[in-house]
Each structure stands twice: as C-alpha cells, then as structure tokens.
ROKELUM-498725 format. One line per 10 residues: number of its first residue (from 1); for each residue x, y, z of N, C-alpha, C. Coordinates in pm, 1 decimal, m for minus. Example, Ala and Ser with C-alpha at 12.3 -4.5 7.8 and 13.67 -1.06 7.14 Angstrom:
1> 1319.0,m569.0,780.0,1230.0,m450.0,780.0,1320.0,m330.0,780.0  1285.0,m225.0,708.0,1367.0,m106.0,714.0,1290.0,3.0,787.0
REM end
This chain:
1> 1249.4,m3712.5,7668.1,1183.3,m3713.7,7539.8,1044.8,m3650.2,7549.6  978.8,m3672.6,7661.3,844.7,m3616.3,7678.8,852.0,m3463.9,7681.6  953.0,m3411.0,7750.9,970.5,m3266.0,7759.5,989.4,m3205.5,7620.7  1064.9,m3273.5,7536.3,1090.6,m3224.6,7400.5,959.8,m3209.1,7324.3  874.5,m3310.2,7329.0,748.1,m3305.9,7254.8,649.6,m3206.7,7315.6  646.3,m3199.6,7449.1,553.8,m3106.6,7515.5,587.7,m2962.3,7480.1  714.7,m2933.4,7459.8,755.8,m2797.4,7424.7,749.3,m2774.2,7273.4  796.8,m2870.5,7194.4,811.8,m2849.8,7049.8,679.3,m2843.6,6975.2  584.5,m2927.9,7010.2,459.0,m2932.2,6934.3,379.5,m2802.1,6947.5  354.6,m2750.5,7068.9,281.0,m2622.7,7076.2,354.4,m2505.4,7010.8
11> 486.8,m2500.8,7026.2,561.7,m2391.1,6964.0,557.8,m2403.7,6811.8  565.8,m2526.2,6760.2,555.1,m2547.9,6615.9,419.2,m2506.7,6562.4  313.1,m2536.8,6638.6,177.9,m2495.7,6598.6,167.5,m2343.8,6598.0  220.1,m2280.3,6701.4,217.3,m2133.8,6708.7,292.1,m2072.7,6590.1  410.8,m2125.4,6560.6,490.9,m2070.1,6450.8,423.1,m2087.7,6315.8  353.1,m2199.9,6297.7,287.5,m2224.3,6169.1,162.1,m2139.8,6152.5  86.3,m2121.4,6259.6,m38.3,m2044.6,6248.0,m13.3,m1894.9,6244.2  99.7,m1851.5,6292.4,134.6,m1709.1,6288.4,262.5,m1690.7,6207.2  259.7,m1741.4,6086.8,376.2,m1738.7,5999.2,421.0,m1595.4,5970.7  551.6,m1574.7,5979.0,617.5,m1446.2,5952.5,580.5,m1337.3,6052.6
21> 530.3,m1373.2,6168.3,502.1,m1273.4,6271.8,628.7,m1253.1,6355.6  624.3,m1155.2,6444.4,738.2,m1129.3,6532.6,763.7,m1250.8,6621.4  656.5,m1312.3,6671.8,671.0,m1431.5,6755.2,735.3,m1546.5,6679.8  696.2,m1564.7,6554.1,754.4,m1670.5,6471.4,903.0,m1646.1,6450.3  939.7,m1522.9,6416.4,1081.1,m1491.1,6397.3,1160.2,m1507.9,6527.1  1102.3,m1465.8,6638.9,1170.9,m1478.5,6767.8,1195.3,m1624.9,6801.5  1091.7,m1707.5,6787.7,1106.6,m1849.9,6817.3,1203.2,m1918.0,6720.6  1205.8,m1873.6,6596.6,1299.4,m1929.0,6498.9,1443.0,m1896.1,6537.3  1468.0,m1772.1,6576.9,1603.0,m1732.1,6618.2,1645.6,m1809.0,6742.7  1556.0,m1819.1,6840.9,1587.5,m1893.5,6963.1,1613.4,m2040.8,6930.2
31> 1534.7,m2096.6,6838.7,1555.2,m2235.3,6797.6,1689.2,m2256.8,6730.3  1728.3,m2165.1,6642.8,1857.5,m2178.6,6575.9,1973.0,m2160.7,6674.0  1956.1,m2073.3,6771.9,2058.4,m2059.8,6876.1,2067.7,m2189.6,6955.1  1951.6,m2250.5,6983.3,1950.8,m2378.8,7053.3,2020.0,m2488.9,6975.3  2005.3,m2487.2,6843.9,2074.0,m2586.0,6760.1,2224.1,m2559.1,6752.3  2261.6,m2432.1,6752.4,2401.7,m2395.5,6731.0,2486.7,m2400.6,6857.7  2425.3,m2386.2,6974.2,2501.4,m2383.2,7098.5,2541.3,m2524.9,7138.7  2669.4,m2549.7,7164.1,2709.9,m2683.0,7210.1,2645.6,m2714.0,7345.7  2600.8,m2837.1,7361.7,2529.3,m2873.4,7483.9,2614.4,m2861.5,7609.2  2744.1,m2892.7,7600.8,2827.0,m2882.6,7720.3,2842.9,m2736.6,7763.8
41> 2847.8,m2643.3,7667.3,2856.2,m2501.4,7701.0,2726.7,m2454.1,7765.5  2614.2,m2495.6,7709.0,2484.7,m2463.3,7767.7,2474.0,m2521.1,7908.3  2527.7,m2641.7,7928.4,2525.1,m2704.2,8061.1,2602.7,m2620.2,8162.0  2720.0,m2574.0,8122.8,2800.0,m2491.4,8214.3,2729.7,m2360.1,8247.6  2672.5,m2295.9,8146.2,2601.8,m2169.1,8167.9,2482.6,m2189.2,8260.4  2403.5,m2292.9,8234.6,2285.6,m2317.9,8317.9,2322.5,m2358.9,8459.6  2431.6,m2433.1,8475.9,2475.3,m2470.0,8610.8,2507.0,m2345.1,8692.0  2576.4,m2251.5,8631.0,2610.7,m2126.9,8700.4,2484.8,m2046.9,8731.3  2395.7,m2033.6,8632.5,2273.6,m1954.3,8652.6,2182.3,m2015.6,8758.9  2161.0,m2146.7,8753.6,2071.8,m2210.6,8849.9,2128.4,m2203.9,8990.6
51> 2260.3,m2212.9,9004.8,2320.5,m2202.7,9137.6,2315.9,m2059.2,9188.7  2349.6,m1964.4,9101.1,2357.9,m1824.2,9142.8,2221.0,m1763.4,9171.7  2122.6,m1788.2,9084.0,1993.6,m1720.8,9096.8,1887.7,m1800.9,9171.6  1894.9,m1933.7,9166.2,1792.0,m2015.5,9230.0,1844.0,m2095.1,9348.5  1975.2,m2099.8,9366.2,2033.1,m2172.5,9478.1,2021.3,m2323.3,9466.5  1996.4,m2373.2,9346.6,1982.8,m2517.5,9327.8,2119.7,m2583.6,9324.2  2125.7,m2705.1,9375.9,2249.0,m2782.0,9370.7,2279.8,m2816.3,9225.8  2407.0,m2818.3,9194.0,2445.5,m2848.6,9056.8,2534.3,m2971.4,9055.7  2529.0,m3044.6,8949.0,2612.6,m3162.5,8933.0,2550.1,m3286.8,8993.3  2549.3,m3393.6,8917.0,2495.5,m3520.4,8964.3,2344.0,m3520.3,8972.3
61> 2290.8,m3633.6,9015.7,2146.1,m3644.2,9032.5,2103.7,m3632.8,9177.6  2199.3,m3645.3,9270.3,2166.6,m3640.7,9412.6,2268.9,m3556.0,9486.6  2228.4,m3502.8,9600.1,2321.6,m3434.4,9688.8,2408.7,m3538.8,9757.3  2517.2,m3494.2,9820.7,2614.2,m3586.5,9880.4,2551.2,m3676.9,9986.4  2458.8,m3625.1,10066.7,2401.4,m3705.7,10174.7,2308.4,m3815.9,10124.8  2265.0,m3810.7,9997.8,2173.0,m3911.3,9944.6,2239.6,m4010.1,9849.1  2369.3,m4000.1,9828.0,2434.8,m4084.8,9728.4,2421.3,m4234.0,9758.0  2446.3,m4276.7,9879.4,2437.9,m4419.2,9912.0,2311.1,m4456.2,9985.6  2224.3,m4360.9,10007.6,2103.9,m4383.9,10088.1,1998.1,m4459.6,10009.0  1913.2,m4537.0,10078.7,1801.8,m4602.6,10009.2,1698.4,m4499.0,9965.7
71> 1612.0,m4539.5,9873.0,1511.6,m4447.6,9821.4,1414.6,m4405.8,9930.5  1386.6,m4277.1,9934.2,1289.0,m4221.0,10027.5,1226.2,m4099.3,9960.8  1127.8,m4042.7,10026.5,1063.2,m3923.0,9972.4,1162.8,m3808.0,9963.3  1247.6,m3794.4,10065.3,1346.6,m3686.6,10066.0,1447.6,m3703.1,9951.9  1488.0,m3827.1,9925.5,1583.3,m3851.4,9816.3,1518.2,m3821.9,9681.7  1390.2,m3858.0,9667.9,1317.8,m3831.3,9543.7,1303.6,m3681.2,9520.4  1268.9,m3606.5,9624.8,1256.3,m3460.4,9613.8,1391.7,m3398.4,9579.7  1498.8,m3451.4,9639.4,1633.0,m3402.1,9608.5,1667.6,m3427.2,9461.6  1629.9,m3544.7,9410.4,1655.4,m3575.4,9269.6,1578.1,m3480.1,9178.6  1452.8,m3449.6,9213.6,1373.5,m3355.8,9133.3,1438.3,m3217.4,9129.3
81> 1505.3,m3178.3,9236.9,1575.4,m3050.4,9239.7,1697.2,m3046.8,9149.4  1754.1,m3164.4,9120.5,1871.5,m3172.1,9033.6,1836.3,m3190.6,8886.3  1711.1,m3220.9,8854.5,1672.9,m3254.0,8717.1,1656.7,m3137.7,8618.7  1621.7,m3016.0,8659.6,1596.0,m2912.4,8558.4,1711.7,m2886.9,8461.5  1832.7,m2877.5,8511.2,1946.0,m2847.7,8422.4,1968.7,m2960.5,8320.9  1977.6,m3088.7,8362.6,1996.0,m3193.5,8260.8,1881.9,m3201.4,8160.4  1758.8,m3182.8,8205.6,1644.9,m3190.5,8113.6,1652.9,m3079.3,8009.8  1680.5,m2958.3,8052.9,1688.4,m2845.0,7959.9,1803.6,m2864.3,7861.3  1919.6,m2904.8,7912.5,2038.0,m2917.6,7827.0,2020.7,m3028.5,7723.6  1976.6,m3145.8,7766.8,1967.1,m3259.2,7675.4,1855.7,m3239.3,7573.2
91> 1751.3,m3165.5,7610.3,1637.7,m3151.2,7518.8,1644.7,m3028.4,7428.2  1739.0,m2939.8,7447.6,1741.7,m2815.0,7371.2,1755.9,m2836.4,7220.6  1854.8,m2911.3,7179.7,1876.8,m2931.1,7035.6,1762.4,m3008.7,6972.2  1712.4,m3110.8,7041.8,1600.4,m3188.4,6988.8,1474.8,m3105.9,6974.9  1451.2,m3020.1,7072.6,1333.2,m2934.1,7068.0,1341.7,m2838.0,6950.5  1457.1,m2777.6,6930.8,1473.2,m2681.5,6821.4,1449.0,m2748.0,6686.1  1500.4,m2867.7,6668.0,1479.1,m2938.3,6542.1,1333.8,m2977.8,6520.7  1268.5,m3025.4,6626.9,1128.8,m3068.2,6614.1,1033.9,m2951.0,6592.4  1068.2,m2834.6,6644.9,985.9,m2715.7,6618.6,983.2,m2688.3,6468.4  1098.6,m2698.0,6404.3,1105.9,m2673.2,6260.2,1027.7,m2779.1,6181.8
101> 1037.2,m2904.7,6224.7,964.2,m3012.2,6156.0,813.9,m2990.8,6169.9  768.3,m2962.0,6292.0,624.8,m2942.0,6316.1,573.2,m2821.8,6237.9  649.3,m2714.6,6237.2,608.7,m2593.7,6164.4,595.7,m2622.7,6015.5  695.4,m2688.0,5959.2,693.1,m2718.4,5816.2,578.9,m2810.7,5776.6  556.8,m2915.5,5855.3,447.9,m3010.0,5824.5,311.8,m2942.4,5836.2  294.1,m2859.8,5939.2,165.5,m2793.3,5957.9,141.0,m2688.8,5849.5  243.6,m2615.7,5809.7,227.1,m2519.8,5700.1,186.8,m2591.2,5571.5  243.0,m2708.5,5548.8,206.1,m2786.8,5431.0,60.3,m2831.9,5438.8  17.5,m2876.9,5555.2,m120.6,m2923.8,5571.5,m221.5,m2809.6,5560.1  m185.1,m2691.6,5608.7,m278.3,m2578.2,5605.0,m307.4,m2531.2,5462.4
111> m224.0,m2568.7,5366.3,m245.5,m2529.2,5227.1,m325.0,m2632.7,5147.7  m360.9,m2744.5,5210.8,m429.5,m2851.8,5137.9,m577.3,m2819.8,5118.3  m635.9,m2888.9,5022.0,m772.9,m2860.5,4979.1,m876.4,m2885.2,5088.8  m859.3,m2989.3,5169.1,m959.7,m3018.4,5271.6,m968.3,m2908.3,5377.1  m857.8,m2840.1,5404.3,m859.2,m2728.8,5499.7,m932.3,m2609.7,5438.7  m905.2,m2582.0,5314.0,m973.0,m2471.2,5244.9,m1122.8,m2497.6,5237.1  m1161.5,m2622.2,5209.3,m1303.5,m2658.8,5203.0,m1370.4,m2644.0,5338.7  m1303.7,m2688.0,5444.4,m1360.4,m2675.9,5579.4,m1376.9,m2529.5,5618.6  m1281.8,m2446.1,5580.4,m1295.2,m2302.3,5607.9,m1414.2,m2244.2,5532.2  m1432.2,m2286.0,5408.1,m1543.3,m2236.1,5326.4,m1678.0,m2278.8,5384.1
121> m1681.9,m2393.8,5450.0,m1806.2,m2441.2,5511.3,m1835.3,m2371.3,5643.7  m1740.6,m2292.7,5693.7,m1763.8,m2215.6,5814.6,m1717.3,m2281.3,5943.2  m1631.7,m2380.7,5935.0,m1578.3,m2443.6,6055.7,m1487.8,m2342.8,6125.9  m1504.3,m2333.9,6258.7,m1421.6,m2239.3,6335.1,m1273.6,m2272.7,6317.7  m1191.4,m2170.3,6316.1,m1048.5,m2187.5,6286.6,m980.0,m2279.3,6388.4  m1009.2,m2260.8,6515.6,m945.5,m2342.6,6619.9,m986.6,m2489.6,6608.1  m1116.4,m2512.7,6586.6,m1165.8,m2649.3,6570.5,m1104.3,m2713.3,6447.2  m1101.4,m2638.7,6339.4,m1043.3,m2687.5,6214.6,m896.3,m2723.9,6233.7  m822.5,m2637.3,6299.8,m679.2,m2657.0,6317.4,m649.0,m2786.0,6392.7  m715.2,m2806.7,6506.0,m682.2,m2921.9,6589.5,m750.7,m3050.6,6544.9
131> m858.3,m3040.2,6468.2,m928.3,m3161.1,6425.8,m860.8,m3227.4,6306.3  m807.9,m3149.9,6214.1,m752.9,m3209.6,6092.3,m602.2,m3188.0,6074.4  m554.7,m3066.7,6046.7,m413.6,m3051.9,6008.7,m314.0,m3089.3,6118.4  m343.9,m3056.5,6244.3,m248.5,m3088.2,6350.9,m234.1,m3238.9,6366.0  m344.5,m3310.9,6355.0,m338.5,m3457.2,6365.3,m247.5,m3517.8,6258.5  m255.6,m3465.4,6138.8,m173.2,m3518.1,6029.8,m28.5,m3471.0,6045.2  m9.5,m3345.4,6083.3,125.5,m3288.2,6091.5,205.9,m3343.9,6208.0  139.8,m3393.9,6310.3,212.6,m3443.1,6426.9,272.9,m3582.1,6402.0  225.7,m3654.0,6301.0,278.1,m3788.7,6273.6,428.2,m3791.4,6244.7  481.7,m3706.4,6157.4,627.0,m3708.1,6136.2,705.6,m3669.2,6261.6
141> 646.5,m3585.3,6345.1,713.9,m3543.8,6468.3,722.8,m3661.4,6564.7  613.3,m3734.9,6580.8,612.2,m3849.0,6672.1,706.1,m3959.0,6623.2  717.9,m3975.4,6493.7,804.7,m4081.3,6440.7,952.7,m4054.2,6465.9  988.6,m3933.7,6506.5,1129.2,m3902.3,6533.3,1179.1,m3961.2,6663.9  1091.7,m4019.5,6743.8,1137.1,m4076.7,6870.9,1238.6,m4188.0,6847.8  1234.1,m4250.6,6731.7,1329.6,m4356.2,6699.7,1473.3,m4308.0,6696.0  1497.2,m4189.8,6642.1,1634.5,m4139.5,6639.1,1669.4,m4056.6,6761.6  1570.7,m4023.3,6844.0,1600.2,m3948.7,6966.8,1638.6,m4040.1,7082.7  1582.6,m4159.9,7088.0,1607.2,m4248.9,7201.0,1754.3,m4285.2,7221.5  1831.0,m4318.3,7117.9,1971.7,m4351.0,7143.6,2050.1,m4236.3,7207.5
151> 2024.6,m4113.6,7165.6,2098.3,m4001.6,7225.3,2056.7,m3978.5,7369.6  1930.2,m4002.3,7400.6,1885.3,m3987.7,7539.0,1942.2,m4100.6,7623.5  1944.0,m4222.0,7568.1,1994.7,m4337.8,7641.3,2143.5,m4324.6,7668.8  2218.4,m4275.1,7571.8,2362.6,m4261.0,7589.5,2396.0,m4147.1,7684.5  2301.9,m4055.8,7704.5,2323.1,m3946.7,7798.6,2413.3,m3837.9,7745.4  2439.0,m3839.9,7616.5,2526.2,m3740.5,7556.0,2654.9,m3727.5,7637.6  2753.4,m3800.4,7598.4,2875.1,m3825.4,7674.8,2933.4,m3700.9,7740.8  2958.6,m3595.9,7665.7,3023.8,m3476.8,7722.0,2933.0,m3408.2,7823.6  2803.5,m3399.2,7793.1,2708.8,m3335.8,7885.5,2701.4,m3414.7,8015.0  2698.3,m3546.9,8005.4,2691.7,m3630.5,8125.1,2816.8,m3614.4,8210.6
161> 2931.4,m3598.7,8147.2,3055.5,m3578.1,8222.7,3054.8,m3440.9,8288.8  3014.0,m3337.3,8215.0,3010.6,m3201.2,8270.3,2913.4,m3192.0,8387.6  2795.4,m3253.0,8372.9,2694.0,m3245.0,8477.7,2712.1,m3350.1,8586.7  2802.1,m3443.9,8568.0,2824.6,m3548.5,8667.0,2708.8,m3646.2,8676.9  2647.6,m3678.0,8563.9,2532.6,m3768.4,8563.4,2579.1,m3913.5,8554.6  2516.0,m4002.2,8630.6,2554.0,m4144.0,8625.1,2485.5,m4216.0,8508.9  2527.4,m4185.9,8387.5,2469.5,m4248.8,8268.6,2577.2,m4330.1,8198.5  2545.2,m4379.7,8080.8,2643.6,m4457.9,8006.0,2752.0,m4370.6,7943.0  2730.4,m4240.5,7935.2,2830.0,m4150.7,7876.8,2963.8,m4155.1,7948.3  2967.6,m4127.2,8079.8,3094.9,m4137.2,8151.5,3153.2,m4278.5,8151.2
171> 3066.5,m4379.8,8146.9,3112.9,m4518.7,8141.5,3190.3,m4544.2,8012.4  3137.6,m4496.8,7900.5,3207.5,m4512.2,7772.1,3340.6,m4438.1,7775.2  3338.7,m4315.9,7825.2,3460.7,m4235.5,7829.8,3567.7,m4303.5,7915.1  3529.1,m4350.4,8033.1,3624.4,m4416.7,8122.3,3679.1,m4544.3,8059.2  3592.7,m4621.3,7994.7,3640.1,m4745.5,7931.8,3733.8,m4716.1,7814.6  3710.5,m4608.2,7741.9,3800.9,m4571.9,7632.4,3935.5,m4523.9,7685.0  3934.6,m4447.4,7794.5,4060.0,m4399.6,7853.0,4141.8,m4516.9,7906.3  4074.8,m4613.3,7968.8,4143.4,m4730.9,8024.3,4170.1,m4838.5,7919.1  4128.3,m4813.5,7796.8,4144.7,m4905.5,7684.5,4078.8,m5040.8,7711.2  3962.6,m5036.7,7774.6,3882.8,m5156.7,7799.1,3790.9,m5175.7,7679.2
181> 3842.6,m5243.7,7576.9,3769.5,m5252.8,7451.2,3641.0,m5333.7,7463.3  3634.6,m5427.3,7555.6,3513.8,m5508.8,7568.9,3398.4,m5427.5,7627.2  3425.6,m5350.4,7730.1,3321.9,m5266.1,7789.3,3280.5,m5155.5,7692.5  3378.2,m5091.0,7629.7,3346.4,m4983.8,7534.3,3268.0,m5038.1,7415.5  3310.2,m5149.7,7361.2,3241.6,m5207.8,7246.1,3100.2,m5252.3,7277.9  3082.0,m5316.7,7392.8,2946.9,m5362.6,7428.1,2855.0,m5245.3,7458.6  2906.0,m5141.5,7521.8,2823.5,m5024.0,7551.0,2783.7,m4952.7,7422.4  2875.9,m4937.1,7331.7,2844.7,m4872.8,7203.3,2745.4,m4957.1,7124.0  2759.9,m5090.4,7130.5,2666.0,m5177.4,7060.1,2524.4,m5162.8,7117.0  2512.4,m5153.0,7248.7,2380.5,m5135.3,7311.0,2319.4,m5002.0,7268.9
191> 2399.2,m4897.3,7266.8,2348.2,m4764.8,7230.4,2307.1,m4759.9,7083.4  2384.9,m4823.1,6996.6,2356.3,m4816.9,6852.9,2236.5,m4900.8,6811.7  2206.1,m5004.2,6886.3,2092.2,m5088.5,6849.7,1982.3,m5060.3,6943.9
REM end
C-alpha cells in the first residue's frame, strides 16, 4: 500500500500541474494500460523479464534453501530479492486508479478562489502548490486505504497462485477445490470485514 501512494501521489501532482502536456498524456496512457492489463498476465510477463534480464529468482517469497530455515540476515536479503515482482504486480491497478483520483482532485483545487488569490499576492508557485491545494487534494487519496486493504490482505488470489506467494489467496482456492466450506467461509469472512 505504501508503494502505491509513494508512486501515485507525485505522478498525480505532475499530471495535474502539467495538464494536457505530453507527459500527462503519456502517464494517462500508461495508467489506463495498468488498469486494463490483468494482474496475472502482468505477473507472468514480469517473472520472465526479471529472470531473463536481471537474473532474479521468480516465484514464492524465498529460495528453496531458505524455506524451512529460521530468520537470518541472508534469508531477509533473499526475501527482498523476491519482492519486486509481487509489489509491482499487486500495486499496478491501484496506482493507476489513484493517479486519476489525485489528478482530478488537484485540478479541482487549483481552480478555487484561494489559489487564485494566493497567486495574485505573489506566492511562489511551488510553495503555493504544496502548502494549500496538495494538502486538500491528498485527503480523498488517503481515504482510499479502506478499500485497498482487503485486496492487499487477500493477496489477489490468482496473482498469489501464479507467483507462488504464501498468502490467503491460495488457501481460499485450495479450500474451495477441496470443498472445505468452513475454511473457505471463515477466510472470506476475514477478508470481507
């Protein structure tokens, strides 16, 4: 969730302050592609690219030698090497949506009277932008964490299965295949609330 906000807020600010520029159009197209691409397909593409070009291990959170091992510095470093693909895949759609929300809210704030008055008084554009409109425009973006947490907690079932992540996604799938209604029902109840 942190990655989503760290990426979406600055890009949304850039898109709003440079409305209808080449950069704005480029980021908009990339954002819509991010929304339209299924996450499991993106996961497969990134797994191939990260293995082929960067030599990173793909699948799961740990390499085979660290699966049953106790926590150590080496195991932690190995886990960090496995995290880029899941982080990018799970956050892509959320980031694309939040960029649009941030852009829209900031464009609305930039047209308000207090911004026009501050500009007329000679306040520098950068100071004006971050002191007033960004503070107000970021509130709707931050409030979206409520609907983002369940999807992050569930691990997005298909993505977790494709990437081999030990989250609740494969657990739900396995319980549904085995027709274990108690495990499936309790897991879905935890995710929904």
